[in-house]
C-alpha positions as CSV (number, residue, x, y, z in Angstrom):
1,X,-4.9,0.1,12.3
2,X,-1.3,1.4,13.9
3,X,-1.4,-1.6,15.9
4,X,-1.0,-4.0,13.5
5,X,1.9,-5.4,12.2
6,X,3.1,-5.0,8.4
7,X,5.6,-5.8,6.0
8,X,6.1,-9.2,7.5
9,X,8.4,-11.8,6.1
10,X,10.6,-11.5,3.1
11,X,10.9,-7.6,1.8
12,X,11.4,-7.0,-1.5
13,X,12.2,-3.3,-2.8
14,X,10.4,-1.8,-5.3
15,X,10.8,1.7,-7.3
16,X,8.0,3.4,-8.5
17,X,7.1,7.1,-9.7
18,X,4.5,8.7,-8.4
19,X,2.9,12.1,-8.3
20,X,4.9,14.7,-6.1
21,X,1.5,15.5,-4.2
22,X,1.0,12.2,-3.5
23,X,4.5,11.5,-2.6
24,X,3.9,14.8,-0.1
25,X,0.8,13.6,1.0
26,X,2.6,10.0,2.0
27,X,5.2,12.0,4.0
28,X,2.9,13.8,5.6
29,X,0.9,10.8,6.3
30,X,3.8,9.0,7.8
31,X,4.5,12.4,10.1
32,X,1.3,12.9,11.3
33,X,0.6,9.0,12.5
34,X,4.6,8.0,13.6
35,X,3.7,4.9,10.8
36,X,6.5,4.2,8.9
37,X,5.8,5.1,5.0
38,X,7.0,1.5,3.8
39,X,3.6,0.4,6.0
40,X,1.1,3.1,4.7
41,X,1.9,1.7,1.2
42,X,1.7,-1.5,2.3
43,X,-1.7,-1.2,3.7
44,X,-2.8,0.8,0.8
45,X,-1.5,-2.2,-1.5
46,X,-3.6,-4.7,0.0
47,X,-6.6,-3.2,0.2
48,X,-6.4,-2.1,-3.6
49,X,-5.2,-5.6,-3.7
50,X,-8.1,-7.0,-2.6
51,X,-10.9,-5.0,-4.1
52,X,-9.4,-5.5,-7.4
53,X,-8.9,-9.7,-7.4
54,X,-9.7,-9.4,-10.9
55,X,-6.5,-7.9,-12.0
56,X,-4.7,-10.7,-10.5
57,X,-6.9,-13.0,-12.2
58,X,-8.4,-14.8,-9.0
59,X,-11.8,-14.3,-9.3
60,X,-14.2,-14.2,-12.2
61,X,-14.5,-11.8,-14.8
62,X,-17.9,-10.5,-15.1
63,X,-19.7,-8.2,-17.5
């Protein structure tokens, strides 16, 4: 995972507010792995996106 390249192509900055503990955990994860926080966030968001394609209306909604 650490050897993969993330954030390729055009980048866009976003600003979000998150729980303090989550921000602290992100900083610790970045320090412990040597991975930039940006990469950790994009990995997490890509995983979330792939699990929730219904939020993008890219799969049929099932009930």
